[in-house]
N, C-alpha and C positions, 0 to 999 in steps of 0.2 A: 533889629528886633529885641536885642538885649536892653536897650534904652527904653523901648516900649514896655517891656515886662517890668522894669524898675518903676516907671511912671504909674503903671496900673497897680502895682503892689503898694506903692505909696498912697495912691488914691483910695485903696481899699481900707486903709487904717481909719480914717474918719468915718467911713461907712460902718465898720465894725463897732466903733465907739458909739455911734448914734444908735445902732441896734441894741447894744448893751444898755444904754440909758433908757431907751423906750421900753424895752422888755422889763427892766427893773421897776420902772415907774408904774407900768400897767399892772404888774403882779401885786405891787403894794397898794394900789388904789382900788383894786377889785374887791368885792365883798368876800369874806371868809377869813378864818383864823386858823393857821396850822396848829397853834397851841391847843385850841378847842378840839381839833381832830385827834391829836395825840392823847389828850387827857380824858376824852370821852364826855358823855352827856352829864355825868354825875360829878364832874370836877367843880371845886369851889373857886371863887374868884382868887383866893390866895394861891391855890395850886396853879391856876392859869398864869398868874403874874410870875410865879417862880419859873415856869416853863419858858415864858417869853424872855425872861432875864437870862436863862441858861442858853437859849438859842440866839440871843442878841437882838431879839425883835423889839425890845423896849427902847433901843437907841433911836435917835432921830433918823429919818429916811436918808438924809444926805450922808450921815456917818456910816450907815449900813452900806450905802453905795460905794463910798470910797474904800471901805474895808474890803468889800468884795472885789473891786478893781485891783487893789493892792495884792490880794491873794492870787488873782488871775495872772498878774504880771510875774508872779513867782511860780506859776505853773500849778497852782492849787485851785481846782474847780470846786472845792468845798466838800461838805459832808451831808449826806441825806438826813433831813430832819426826822424822818420816821425810822429808818433802819440803822442809822449811824454808820453806814458803809460809805467810804469815799466815792464821790460821784465819778471820778475817773475810773475806778474799779468797776462800777456798775455799767458804765458805757462800754468798757472793754469786754465785759461779759455778754453784753447784748449786741455788740457790733457784728458778730459773725452772721447771724440770720439775715440782718438787714443788707449787708454787703452781698451775700449770696443771692438774695431776692433782686436787688438792684442790678447786679451784673447779668443774671440770667434774663431779666426782663428787657434790658436795653439790648442785649445780644440777640435775643429772639426778635425784638422789634425791628432792628436793623436788617437782619437776615431776611425777614419776611417782607418788610415794607418797601425797601429800595427796589427789589425786583418787581414787586407789584406796581410801583409807581412808574418804572421804566416801561413795563408792558402796557400800562394804561395810556401812557404818552404815545407809545408806538402805534397803538390801536385807537387813537383818539376818535371819539364819536361812535365807535363800534360797540358791540355787545360786551366785550371784555372790559372796556373802559367804563361802561355804565355799571357793570357789576362791581368793579373795584370802588368806584365812587359811592355807590349805594351802600356798600359794606363800610366804607369810611364814615359816612354820615351816621350809620347805625352805631359804629364804634364810639363816635363822639357823643351820641345822644343817650346811650344807656349808661347809667352810673356804674362805677366799678363794683360797688357792693352788690348791686342787683346781678351783674354777671357772675360774681363770686358765688352768691347763694344758688343761682341756677345750676352752675357747674357742680356745686356740692350735692345738690339734689339728684342730678343725673349721674355723675361719674363716681360719687361716693356712696350715696344712699341706695340708688337704684342698681347700678352696675357693680359697685364695690371694687372699682379699680384702684382708687386712691383713698388715703385716710381723710376723714372729715376735717380734722384739725391737728395741730401739733407740728413739731419740728424734730428732725433727727440730724445731728451734725455729721459731717463727712467721716469722722472717726468711727461712727456706728456702721459704716458700710456705704458703698456707692449707691446701690439701689434704694435703700431706705431714705438716703439723703435726697435722691432725685424724686422719689415718690412724694415727699412732703413739699417739694418746690414746684411741681408741675402745675397744679391748679392755681396757686397764687401767682405764678409767673404768667400763665396764659390770661388769667383774669385781669391782671394789672397791665399787660402789654396791649390789650385791645385798643385802648385810647392812643397809645404811642404808635402803634402800627397805622392807625387811621391818620394821625397827624403827619408822620414822616412820609407815608405813601402819597398823600395829597400834595405836600410840598415838593416831593420828588417829581411827580407828574407835571406840576406847574412849571418847575424849573427846566425840565427836559423839553417841554413844549416851547418854552421861550427861546431856547438855543437851536431848536431843530430847523428854524428858518434862516439861520446865519450862513454866511458865505462859506465858512470852513466846512460846514456839514455838506453843502453841495459839492465842494471840492473833493471831500473824502469819498462821496458816492461816485463822483466822476472818475476817480482813480480805480474804481472797481472793488472797493472794500466791501466785505459782507456787512449786512445790516447790523448784525450783532456787534461787530467791531466798531461801527459808526456810533452805535448807541452807548456802548460801554467805554470805548477808548477815547471818543471825542466829545459826545454830548454830555455824558455823565461827569467827566472831568471838569468841563467848563461850567456845569451847573452845580458844582460841588459846594460852593460857598453857602448858599441858603440851606442846602441839605445839612451840612455840618452845623450850621447855626441852629437849626431846629432839633438836631440830635442833642446838641448841648442844652437847649431849652428843655428837651424831654428828660434828660438826666437830672436837671435841676428840679423839674416837676415831680420826679420820683420821690423827692424828699417828703412831699405832702401825700403822695399816693401810698407810700408804705404804711402810713398811720392807719388808714382805713383797711388796707389789705391785711396787715398783721393783726388787726383787731378781729376781723372776720374769721381768719384762719388760725387765730390764737398762736401766732408765731412770737417767740420771746425775743423780739428785736427792739430797735430804738423807737420805732413807731408805737409799739405796745407800751414801752417805757414812758413815752410822752403822755399817753392816755392815763396811765397809772399815776404819774406824778401830778398831772392836772387835777385829777379827782381827789388826790390826797393833799393838795396845796403844798407840795414839796418844792419850795422855792429854789434851792440850789440845783436840783435836778432839772427843773424846767429851764432855768436860766442857762445852764451849761448846754443843754440840748439845743435850744434855740440858737445860741451862739455857734455851736458846731454846725448846725444846718446852714446858718448864714455864711459861715466860712466856706463850707462846701460849695454853696451857690457862687460865691465870689471866685473861688479857684476854678470851678468849671467854666465860668464865663471867660476867665483869663486864658485857660487852655484853648477854648474855642477861638478866641481872638488871635492867639498865637498861631493857630493852624491855618488861618487865612493865607498867610504868606506861603504855605506849603501847597495849597490847592489853587491859589491864584497868584502867580508870580508878579502880576501887575500891581499888587498891593504892597506898599512899602510904608514903614513906620519911621 
């Protein structure tokens, strides 16, 4: 497995290089001028030229690209064009809310979805199975922002149980921290609960007809032991895969959710940077998201050998 990890790590280097090149090119080719945003509507052409020169935007695109790559290799993510704050510092300040939201969402999704998928497979064709599948379709069909606004209307404005927007760090107290995460977590997890539950149900149903399941039942094992100890373990590979895909999908999900609930995380920072045409921030965040996606897939592939001993690399 060590050789496999080395090969995958080496293969991720050209992927990250391609992402960097594409992101840099797209940002430079799209309409909009950061200098004009900084200077304002009343700026003169001379002032705009001075700002572009100060920010290095007057250099040829390939020079700007290689300068950016060289700074990246030295661990320098650049400096925000608008605030003048190092991008690494901005990311560090915004990392907490995003990590808290992602961890709470994937934890809730796994805790809820896997038992639902097992129960639906066990009661295949019955009322419980139909209810779980209908709920899954609903979870797929309703956009996250619609679910978020409905929850805000009901649980914040009508019942007053949770704040409408905002974020309280863990240092402000456990309950304020939990209060600000409940609605975003539940809203964002609806899609992933539906996704994981459906894959779990399908995987369990596929292995329920195997010989080892009949053997386990013939030995007199209880149905719960058959489902969790035998069927779930042998159906774990696609379930682990879809959980990994879900974690990677959270990268895009937090952008919408953090915008709706006004959470000061990386997703919100992406929106602010795009609106302000803050090139260094956008480039660093997209590279960070791409790196997270690569690492998540690497971990999922490595876990295959744990859940399925037949797989060797």
